[in-house]
VOPAGU-2260 file (C-alpha; in pm, 1 decimal, decimal comma):
REM VOPAGU-2260
SITE   aa  ch    i         X         Y         Z
SITE  ASN   A    0   10315,1   -8172,5  -13330,8
SITE  TYR   A    1   10650,3   -8360,9  -13333,4
SITE  TYR   A    2   10765,5   -8167,2  -13639,3
SITE  LEU   A    3   10667,8   -7838,0  -13474,9
SITE  ASN   A    4   10841,9   -7903,9  -13142,1
SITE  ASN   A    5   11140,7   -8107,7  -13259,7
SITE  THR   A    6   11243,9   -8149,9  -13623,1
SITE  PHE   A    7   11150,9   -7800,2  -13740,0
SITE  GLN   A    8   11139,0   -7616,4  -13410,2
SITE  GLY   A    9   11189,8   -7247,2  -13477,4
SITE  ARG   A   10   11209,0   -7313,6  -13853,1
SITE  ALA   A   11   10840,0   -7354,5  -13940,6
SITE  THR   A   12   10494,9   -7237,1  -13838,1
SITE  SER   A   13   10179,9   -7439,8  -13772,0
SITE  PHE   A   14   10049,5   -7317,6  -14107,0
SITE  GLN   A   15   10348,7   -7453,3  -14298,5
SITE  LEU   A   16   10351,3   -7789,6  -14122,6
SITE  ALA   A   17    9974,3   -7835,8  -14155,3
SITE  TRP   A   18   10027,6   -7857,7  -14530,6
SITE  ILE   A   19   10202,3   -8195,7  -14494,2
SITE  GLY   A   20    9889,1   -8372,6  -14373,9
SITE  SER   A   21    9667,1   -8158,0  -14592,9
SITE  LEU   A   22    9863,8   -8246,9  -14906,4
SITE  THR   A   23    9828,7   -8614,9  -14816,4
SITE  MET   A   24    9451,0   -8586,9  -14796,9
SITE  LEU   A   25    9445,0   -8353,4  -15097,3
SITE  ALA   A   26    9633,8   -8604,4  -15312,3
SITE  LEU   A   27    9431,5   -8899,8  -15179,6
SITE  ASP   A   28    9108,2   -8731,2  -15286,1
SITE  ILE   A   29    9200,5   -8518,0  -15587,2
SITE  PHE   A   30    9353,5   -8813,7  -15769,5
SITE  GLY   A   31    9024,2   -8998,2  -15709,5
SITE  PRO   A   32    8880,0   -8969,0  -16062,3
SITE  ILE   A   33    9207,7   -9097,2  -16208,7
SITE  THR   A   34    9279,5   -9372,3  -15956,0
SITE  GLY   A   35    8915,0   -9482,7  -15960,5
SITE  ALA   A   36    8935,5   -9520,1  -16337,0
SITE  ILE   A   37    9269,5   -9702,1  -16306,1
SITE  CYS   A   38    9106,1   -9950,5  -16066,9
SITE  VAL   A   39    8833,1  -10021,4  -16321,7
SITE  TYR   A   40    9059,1  -10049,2  -16626,2
SITE  PHE   A   41    9359,8  -10229,9  -16480,6
SITE  GLY   A   42    9196,3  -10427,1  -16201,4
SITE  PHE   A   43    9146,2  -10363,8  -15831,7
SITE  ARG   A   44    9417,7  -10605,9  -15720,5
SITE  LYS   A   45    9692,6  -10459,2  -15940,2
SITE  SER   A   46    9590,6  -10103,2  -15854,1
SITE  GLY   A   47    9582,0  -10177,9  -15482,8
SITE  PHE   A   48    9927,6  -10336,9  -15487,2
SITE  ALA   A   49   10071,8  -10044,7  -15685,9
SITE  GLY   A   50    9933,6   -9815,9  -15416,8
SITE  VAL   A   51   10103,7  -10017,6  -15141,9
SITE  VAL   A   52   10440,7   -9998,6  -15319,1
SITE  ILE   A   53   10409,7   -9622,8  -15373,3
SITE  MET   A   54   10313,2   -9560,3  -15008,3
SITE  THR   A   55   10608,6   -9768,4  -14887,8
SITE  ILE   A   56   10854,3   -9579,3  -15108,6
SITE  SER   A   57   10712,9   -9244,0  -14998,9
SITE  LEU   A   58   10762,2   -9322,3  -14628,5
SITE  VAL   A   59   11119,6   -9439,0  -14684,8
SITE  ALA   A   60   11191,3   -9115,5  -14872,6
SITE  ALA   A   61   11024,1   -8909,2  -14598,4
SITE  ALA   A   62   11251,9   -9072,1  -14340,2
SITE  TYR   A   63   11547,9   -8897,4  -14501,9
SITE  ALA   A   64   11378,3   -8562,0  -14565,1
SITE  THR   A   65   11554,1   -8261,2  -14414,8
SITE  GLU   A   66   11338,4   -7980,1  -14555,3
SITE  ILE   A   67   10964,9   -7914,4  -14535,8
SITE  TRP   A   68   10923,4   -7911,2  -14915,5
SITE  GLN   A   69   11066,2   -8264,1  -14927,6
SITE  LEU   A   70   10795,4   -8379,3  -14686,5
SITE  TYR   A   71   10537,0   -8204,6  -14903,0
SITE  LEU   A   72   10645,0   -8423,0  -15195,1
SITE  THR   A   73   10699,6   -8753,7  -15011,5
SITE  GLN   A   74   10476,9   -8780,2  -14704,6
SITE  GLY   A   75   10227,7   -8548,2  -14872,6
SITE  ILE   A   76   10166,4   -8589,8  -15246,3
SITE  LEU   A   77   10336,8   -8925,3  -15318,0
SITE  TYR   A   78   10188,8   -9101,4  -15015,2
SITE  GLY   A   79    9846,5   -8956,8  -15096,7
SITE  PHE   A   80    9860,0   -9085,7  -15454,1
SITE  GLY   A   81    9953,4   -9435,8  -15339,2
SITE  GLY   A   82    9685,2   -9426,0  -15074,0
SITE  SER   A   83    9432,5   -9317,3  -15336,4
SITE  LEU   A   84    9500,0   -9626,9  -15548,8
SITE  THR   A   85    9447,4   -9858,7  -15253,8
SITE  TYR   A   86    9162,4   -9659,9  -15097,6
SITE  PHE   A   87    8936,2   -9643,3  -15403,3
SITE  SER   A   88    8986,1  -10011,7  -15466,8
SITE  THR   A   89    8863,6  -10074,8  -15113,3
SITE  LEU   A   90    8572,7   -9829,9  -15136,0
SITE  SER   A   91    8425,2   -9964,1  -15456,8
SITE  LEU   A   92    8425,8  -10340,7  -15410,3
SITE  PRO   A   93    8159,8  -10381,2  -15134,8
SITE  SER   A   94    7885,7  -10229,0  -15352,9
SITE  GLN   A   95    7957,1  -10489,0  -15621,7
SITE  TRP   A   96    7917,3  -10780,7  -15383,7
SITE  PHE   A   97    7634,3  -10658,5  -15161,3
SITE  ARG   A   98    7284,3  -10560,8  -15269,4
SITE  ARG   A   99    7120,1  -10595,5  -14929,7
SITE  ASN   A  100    7293,4  -10441,4  -14627,4
SITE  ARG   A  101    7518,4  -10240,2  -14858,8
SITE  GLY   A  102    7547,5   -9958,1  -14605,8
SITE  LEU   A  103    7654,3  -10199,1  -14330,5
SITE  ALA   A  104    7910,1  -10368,7  -14557,5
SITE  THR   A  105    8060,8  -10036,6  -14664,1
SITE  GLY   A  106    8064,6   -9916,2  -14303,5
SITE  ILE   A  107    8249,8  -10226,3  -14185,8
SITE  ILE   A  108    8508,2  -10194,0  -14464,1
SITE  ILE   A  109    8580,6   -9824,7  -14399,8
SITE  SER   A  110    8578,0   -9874,5  -14021,8
SITE  GLY   A  111    8919,5  -10035,5  -14062,5
SITE  GLY   A  112    9070,1   -9689,2  -14092,1
SITE  GLY   A  113    8928,7   -9590,7  -13755,2
SITE  ILE   A  114    9034,2   -9914,2  -13587,9
SITE  GLY   A  115    9388,9   -9862,3  -13712,9
SITE  GLY   A  116    9388,5   -9516,3  -13559,8
SITE  ILE   A  117    9322,8   -9658,6  -13212,2
SITE  TRP   A  118    9669,4   -9809,2  -13185,5
SITE  LEU   A  119    9859,5   -9628,8  -13460,3
SITE  SER   A  120    9860,6   -9276,6  -13315,1
SITE  PRO   A  121    9978,7   -9375,0  -12961,6
SITE  LEU   A  122   10229,9   -9623,3  -13109,2
SITE  ILE   A  123   10383,0   -9363,4  -13339,3
SITE  SER   A  124   10396,6   -9117,1  -13050,3
SITE  LYS   A  125   10593,0   -9370,3  -12841,4
SITE  LEU   A  126   10824,7   -9456,0  -13130,4
SITE  LEU   A  127   10898,0   -9089,7  -13193,6
SITE  GLU   A  128   10985,3   -9036,5  -12827,2
SITE  SER   A  129   11209,1   -9342,7  -12800,2
SITE  LYS   A  130   11354,5   -9399,5  -13150,4
SITE  GLY   A  131   11325,1   -9069,3  -13332,2
SITE  LEU   A  132   11171,0   -8968,8  -13663,4
SITE  ARG   A  133   11378,8   -9171,4  -13911,3
SITE  CYS   A  134   11337,0   -9505,1  -13733,3
SITE  THR   A  135   10964,6   -9440,2  -13690,8
SITE  MET   A  136   10919,8   -9368,0  -14061,8
SITE  MET   A  137   11109,8   -9683,0  -14161,0
SITE  CYS   A  138   10899,6   -9894,4  -13924,3
SITE  CYS   A  139   10583,0   -9748,6  -14078,8
SITE  ALA   A  140   10713,2   -9821,8  -14429,3
SITE  ILE   A  141   10788,1  -10186,4  -14345,3
SITE  ALA   A  142   10450,6  -10226,6  -14173,1
SITE  HIS   A  143   10271,4  -10086,0  -14478,6
SITE  PHE   A  144   10429,2  -10335,7  -14716,1
SITE  VAL   A  145   10413,7  -10642,2  -14492,2
SITE  ILE   A  146   10055,5  -10593,0  -14373,6
SITE  LEU   A  147    9887,7  -10450,3  -14683,1
SITE  THR   A  148   10042,6  -10665,2  -14957,8
SITE  PRO   A  149    9865,4  -10993,9  -14868,3
SITE  LEU   A  150    9540,7  -10803,0  -14812,2
SITE  VAL   A  151    9526,9  -10637,1  -15154,4
SITE  MET   A  152    9602,2  -10975,1  -15311,3
SITE  LEU   A  153    9253,9  -11077,5  -15192,9
SITE  PHE   A  154    9081,1  -10801,5  -15391,3
SITE  LYS   A  155    8840,6  -10944,0  -15648,9
SITE  SER   A  156    8594,2  -10762,2  -15871,4
SITE  LEU   A  157    8252,9  -10915,9  -15937,3
SITE  SER   A  158    8234,0  -10736,0  -16271,3
SITE  LYS   A  159    8498,0  -10839,8  -16524,3
SITE  ASP   A  160    8419,9  -10647,4  -16837,7
SITE  SER   A  161    8101,2  -10443,3  -16802,3
SITE  GLU   A  162    8261,4  -10145,3  -16636,3
SITE  LYS   A  163    8527,2  -10111,8  -16905,0
SITE  LYS   A  164    8256,5  -10000,7  -17149,8
SITE  HIS   A  165    8225,3   -9672,0  -16963,7
SITE  LYS   A  166    8438,8   -9367,0  -17033,5
SITE  PHE   A  167    8773,2   -9359,0  -16854,1
SITE  ILE   A  168    8650,0   -9065,6  -16642,6
SITE  ASP   A  169    8274,6   -9009,6  -16676,0
SITE  PHE   A  170    8184,3   -8646,5  -16602,9
SITE  THR   A  171    7829,5   -8679,8  -16736,5
SITE  VAL   A  172    7716,9   -8739,8  -16377,8
SITE  LEU   A  173    7770,0   -8366,8  -16318,1
SITE  LYS   A  174    7440,7   -8314,6  -16505,4
SITE  GLU   A  175    7263,5   -8472,0  -16207,4
SITE  VAL   A  176    7166,5   -8194,7  -15962,1
SITE  ARG   A  177    7173,9   -8424,2  -15659,4
SITE  PHE   A  178    7524,7   -8538,9  -15746,9
SITE  CYS   A  179    7637,6   -8175,9  -15770,2
SITE  LEU   A  180    7482,0   -8098,6  -15429,7
SITE  LEU   A  181    7670,1   -8393,2  -15278,1
SITE  PHE   A  182    7989,4   -8273,3  -15449,1
SITE  VAL   A  183    7961,9   -7918,3  -15310,6
SITE  ALA   A  184    7858,4   -8040,7  -14963,8
SITE  GLY   A  185    8174,8   -8249,9  -14950,4
SITE  ILE   A  186    8391,6   -7944,1  -15011,0
SITE  PHE   A  187    8249,2   -7759,8  -14710,7
SITE  VAL   A  188    8216,4   -8055,8  -14472,8
SITE  ILE   A  189    8570,0   -8182,2  -14530,8
SITE  SER   A  190    8710,2   -7829,3  -14484,3
SITE  GLY   A  191    8623,7   -7868,2  -14117,0
SITE  TYR   A  192    8618,2   -8247,4  -14089,8
SITE  PHE   A  193    8991,0   -8302,6  -14031,1
SITE  VAL   A  194    9052,7   -7996,5  -13811,8
SITE  PRO   A  195    8990,0   -8181,8  -13482,1
SITE  PHE   A  196    9209,5   -8472,8  -13594,5
SITE  PHE   A  197    9496,4   -8235,2  -13668,6
SITE  TYR   A  198    9459,2   -8000,9  -13371,1
SITE  ILE   A  199    9308,7   -8188,0  -13074,2
SITE  ASN   A  200    9659,5   -8309,9  -12983,0
SITE  SER   A  201    9820,9   -7966,2  -12961,0
SITE  TYR   A  202    9500,0   -7820,1  -12813,0
SITE  ALA   A  203    9510,8   -8072,9  -12529,0
SITE  ILE   A  204    9881,7   -8013,9  -12461,2
SITE  GLN   A  205    9816,5   -7638,4  -12459,1
SITE  HIS   A  206    9560,9   -7699,7  -12181,4
SITE  GLY   A  207    9801,2   -7900,8  -11966,2
SITE  VAL   A  208    9732,1   -8256,1  -12084,9
SITE  ASP   A  209   10038,5   -8481,1  -12113,8
SITE  ALA   A  210   10156,3   -8588,7  -12459,0
SITE  SER   A  211   10053,4   -8955,1  -12421,3
SITE  SER   A  212    9696,3   -8866,4  -12320,9
SITE  ALA   A  213    9675,4   -8611,3  -12600,7
SITE  ALA   A  214    9782,4   -8876,9  -12853,7
SITE  LEU   A  215    9525,2   -9113,9  -12706,7
SITE  MET   A  216    9252,7   -8861,0  -12788,4
SITE  VAL   A  217    9337,8   -8892,1  -13157,5
SITE  GLY   A  218    9330,2   -9269,9  -13119,7
SITE  LEU   A  219    8988,9   -9257,9  -12951,7
SITE  MET   A  220    8859,7   -9026,4  -13222,0
SITE  ASN   A  221    8964,4   -9280,9  -13484,0
SITE  GLY   A  222    8834,8   -9574,4  -13281,4
SITE  SER   A  223    8492,4   -9423,9  -13219,2
SITE  SER   A  224    8470,7   -9332,5  -13588,0
SITE  ALA   A  225    8510,6   -9702,8  -13668,1
SITE  ILE   A  226    8218,8   -9788,4  -13441,3
SITE  GLY   A  227    8015,0   -9503,4  -13587,2
SITE  ARG   A  228    8072,5   -9625,2  -13941,6
SITE  VAL   A  229    7941,8   -9973,3  -13862,2
SITE  ILE   A  230    7640,3   -9856,1  -13661,6
SITE  MET   A  231    7542,8   -9581,4  -13905,4
SITE  GLY   A  232    7591,0   -9830,6  -14187,5
SITE  MET   A  233    7319,3  -10041,0  -14026,4
SITE  VAL   A  234    7105,4   -9731,1  -13972,9
SITE  SER   A  235    7162,5   -9631,5  -14336,7
SITE  ASP   A  236    7007,7   -9957,3  -14455,1
SITE  ILE   A  237    6698,7   -9877,0  -14245,5
SITE  ILE   A  238    6640,3   -9502,3  -14291,0
SITE  GLY   A  239    6827,0   -9452,7  -14619,1
SITE  PRO   A  240    7183,8   -9334,2  -14694,8
SITE  ILE   A  241    7095,5   -8966,8  -14748,9
SITE  ASN   A  242    6912,2   -8945,9  -14416,0
SITE  ALA   A  243    7202,4   -9117,5  -14239,9
SITE  LEU   A  244    7454,6   -8881,6  -14400,9
SITE  PHE   A  245    7257,1   -8570,3  -14305,9
SITE  ILE   A  246    7192,0   -8677,0  -13944,8
SITE  SER   A  247    7550,0   -8784,5  -13873,5
SITE  THR   A  248    7698,2   -8467,2  -14027,0
SITE  LEU   A  249    7458,9   -8249,0  -13827,6
SITE  ALA   A  250    7553,9   -8431,6  -13506,6
SITE  ALA   A  251    7927,1   -8396,0  -13578,3
SITE  THR   A  252    7884,0   -8022,9  -13640,7
SITE  LEU   A  253    7693,2   -7974,6  -13316,8
SITE  SER   A  254    7961,5   -8162,6  -13121,4
SITE  LEU   A  255    8222,9   -7924,2  -13259,1
SITE  LEU   A  256    8030,7   -7614,2  -13159,1
SITE  LEU   A  257    7876,1   -7732,4  -12832,9
SITE  ILE   A  258    8139,3   -7964,5  -12682,8
SITE  TRP   A  259    8484,3   -7872,1  -12814,9
SITE  THR   A  260    8414,5   -7503,0  -12754,4
SITE  PHE   A  261    8376,0   -7569,5  -12382,0
SITE  ALA   A  262    8626,7   -7855,5  -12345,7
SITE  LYS   A  263    8882,5   -7714,5  -12099,7
SITE  THR   A  264    8952,1   -8031,9  -11901,7
SITE  ALA   A  265    9100,4   -8363,2  -12012,9
SITE  ALA   A  266    8772,1   -8541,4  -11936,1
SITE  MET   A  267    8572,0   -8310,7  -12163,5
SITE  MET   A  268    8832,9   -8344,1  -12437,1
SITE  PHE   A  269    8800,5   -8721,7  -12422,0
SITE  VAL   A  270    8421,6   -8688,0  -12439,2
SITE  PHE   A  271    8448,9   -8464,3  -12743,5
SITE  SER   A  272    8696,6   -8702,2  -12912,1
SITE  VAL   A  273    8460,6   -8997,1  -12872,8
SITE  VAL   A  274    8141,8   -8811,6  -12971,5
SITE  TYR   A  275    8293,1   -8630,6  -13269,1
SITE  GLY   A  276    8471,0   -8942,0  -13393,9
SITE  PHE   A  277    8150,0   -9146,3  -13372,1
SITE  CYS   A  278    7947,0   -8887,8  -13564,6
SITE  CYS   A  279    8197,2   -8768,5  -13825,0
SITE  GLY   A  280    8340,3   -9108,9  -13912,2
SITE  THR   A  281    8027,7   -9203,4  -14104,3
SITE  TYR   A  282    8077,3   -8932,8  -14367,1
SITE  PRO   A  283    8308,6   -9130,3  -14602,9
SITE  SER   A  284    8106,5   -9454,1  -14589,6
SITE  SER   A  285    7769,3   -9282,2  -14612,4
SITE  THR   A  286    7893,7   -9069,1  -14901,7
SITE  VAL   A  287    7984,6   -9384,4  -15092,9
SITE  SER   A  288    7636,4   -9526,8  -15025,5
SITE  VAL   A  289    7467,8   -9202,1  -15134,4
SITE  THR   A  290    7680,8   -9190,2  -15451,4
SITE  GLY   A  291    7579,7   -9548,5  -15528,8
SITE  ALA   A  292    7212,4   -9462,8  -15471,3
SITE  ILE   A  293    7232,9   -9167,1  -15710,9
SITE  CYS   A  294    7452,2   -9314,1  -15986,5
SITE  GLY   A  295    7430,1   -9691,3  -15940,7
SITE  PRO   A  296    7705,8   -9936,9  -15841,3
SITE  GLU   A  297    7835,0   -9999,3  -16195,3
SITE  LYS   A  298    8031,5   -9671,9  -16219,5
SITE  LEU   A  299    8093,0   -9633,6  -15848,2
SITE  ALA   A  300    8475,0   -9635,5  -15855,2
SITE  VAL   A  301    8491,1   -9348,7  -16104,1
SITE  VAL   A  302    8205,4   -9131,2  -15973,4
SITE  THR   A  303    8313,3   -9178,0  -15611,4
SITE  GLY   A  304    8653,3   -9054,0  -15724,6
SITE  ILE   A  305    8489,4   -8737,2  -15855,9
SITE  ILE   A  306    8310,6   -8681,9  -15522,8
SITE  PHE   A  307    8634,3   -8730,4  -15332,1
SITE  ALA   A  308    8812,9   -8494,0  -15569,1
SITE  GLY   A  309    8568,9   -8230,3  -15446,7
SITE  MET   A  310    8651,4   -8325,7  -15091,2
SITE  ALA   A  311    9016,7   -8272,5  -15181,4
SITE  ILE   A  312    8950,3   -7901,6  -15207,7
SITE  GLY   A  313    8823,5   -7901,1  -14850,0
SITE  SER   A  314    9098,1   -8122,9  -14711,2
SITE  GLY   A  315    9359,7   -7918,8  -14894,3
SITE  VAL   A  316    9256,7   -7580,9  -14754,0
SITE  GLY   A  317    9081,7   -7664,7  -14426,1
SITE  ALA   A  318    9372,9   -7748,2  -14196,8
SITE  PRO   A  319    9606,3   -7479,9  -14339,5
SITE  ILE   A  320    9336,9   -7213,1  -14293,0
SITE  ALA   A  321    9287,2   -7337,8  -13936,8
SITE  GLY   A  322    9663,8   -7322,8  -13888,6
SITE  ALA   A  323    9675,5   -6967,3  -14021,4
SITE  ILE   A  324    9393,2   -6868,4  -13785,5
SITE  LEU   A  325    9581,6   -7024,6  -13495,1
SITE  ASP   A  326    9907,0   -6847,1  -13587,4
SITE  THR   A  327    9750,1   -6504,3  -13637,5
SITE  VAL   A  328    9417,5   -6458,9  -13458,9
SITE  GLY   A  329    9496,5   -6714,1  -13188,6
SITE  HIS   A  330    9863,6   -6616,8  -13147,6
SITE  LYS   A  331    9944,0   -6993,5  -13144,1
SITE  THR   A  332    9762,9   -7045,4  -12811,2
SITE  ASP   A  333    9391,5   -6958,8  -12854,4
SITE  TYR   A  334    9201,1   -7224,1  -13051,2
SITE  MET   A  335    8856,8   -7059,4  -13045,9
SITE  GLY   A  336    8895,6   -6923,9  -13399,9
SITE  VAL   A  337    8994,1   -7272,8  -13520,8
SITE  ILE   A  338    8684,9   -7426,6  -13363,4
SITE  ILE   A  339    8450,8   -7160,6  -13502,0
SITE  PHE   A  340    8597,9   -7198,2  -13851,1
SITE  ALA   A  341    8553,6   -7578,0  -13848,5
SITE  GLY   A  342    8199,9   -7549,3  -13713,6
SITE  ALA   A  343    8100,6   -7281,4  -13966,3
SITE  VAL   A  344    8211,9   -7466,9  -14280,5
SITE  MET   A  345    8059,8   -7794,2  -14159,9
SITE  SER   A  346    7734,3   -7610,0  -14089,4
SITE  LEU   A  347    7726,6   -7490,2  -14450,7
SITE  GLY   A  348    7784,5   -7845,5  -14570,8
SITE  THR   A  349    7503,5   -7972,1  -14348,8
SITE  VAL   A  350    7260,6   -7718,1  -14497,7
SITE  ILE   A  351    7350,7   -7834,1  -14849,7
SITE  LEU   A  352    7289,8   -8196,3  -14747,0
SITE  PHE   A  353    6945,4   -8091,0  -14624,9
SITE  PHE   A  354    6871,5   -7951,4  -14971,8
SITE  LEU   A  355    6994,4   -8280,7  -15120,7
SITE  LYS   A  356    6748,1   -8467,6  -14901,7
SITE  PHE   A  357    6468,4   -8224,5  -14998,4
SITE  LYS   A  358    6556,1   -8256,0  -15368,9
SITE  THR   A  359    6536,6   -8634,6  -15347,5
SITE  ASN   A  360    6202,7   -8640,9  -15166,6
SITE  LYS   A  361    6006,3   -8343,8  -15033,5
SITE  ASN   A  362    5861,1   -8560,9  -14756,7
SITE  MET   A  363    6098,3   -8492,9  -14465,2
SITE  PHE   A  364    6022,6   -8829,8  -14303,5
SITE  SER   A  365    6063,9   -9045,8  -14612,3
SITE  ARG   A  366    6336,7   -9307,6  -14649,7
SITE  VAL   A  367    6599,8   -9167,0  -14886,4
């Protein structure tokens, strides 16, 4: 929203600017098979630290970007690659150390992303207003290096050598029908998953909400997703990861179609932000648990990377398509087409997850 109304005002459309965030998520996910394999072969600690360095460099470079294509390369692709190295290190380790309560452990780990969003979005909004883009980017770069470096130094793999016997990138898992269903479901779900995160801010401002409150909605969405990841992690250990993934995705889809569609006041927008964040936030953690249940924890870093590479397709096209709908059908003011698009693709993903559940066990009430 800052780029649209300040840095590139009159020089870029919502569609063009949406590609910055989309390329970040695209790179984070599509490099998954490679970065997951790098984590296994070169160690989680080294891979995580390399990711921190790359993210820091990318933000410093983005601070001096003057053209959109430069942000595509720096804040988009380069940052996403660095984030992928650190992210897949973080995703894979809990399943090595936890046999019981694996869903809860994974949920707690991934909830950190949501907790960070509580304060990060409003803080960046304030920094942009008071200090401008370049200072904000430099502050983010310094924070990345100072905070993340000591944390990745604590990474430790339980398995030293066993995983190195596997292929660098093992695509034999694609022979498993359930894995393929999970892969395809991720493409559709993620196509709509990030749309509210990208557009609730501008949607709220369009409906008369002040910029600070609109930024807070993004923070609440991230914060409630953190809570959802922990709670659904506990639920996953009780009812099974596939059940938890299906139920939470269905609930997130319904909140899009039944709450956001009718959210015309600030109060309803806050309600939607909390409900959607709580429900949708479980998708990454539950997906990791489901992948582990299908393929086992030994190859989790690599096969999770393949799943997230599928999600990269959705994250890469979802927000830009929503932006194009907003620019054309919505004439940059009507968000109904954006909401319907996000709800439709997530509905398709939910149906595929139902077939995954049915393929695993035809008893609808079984623990899977």
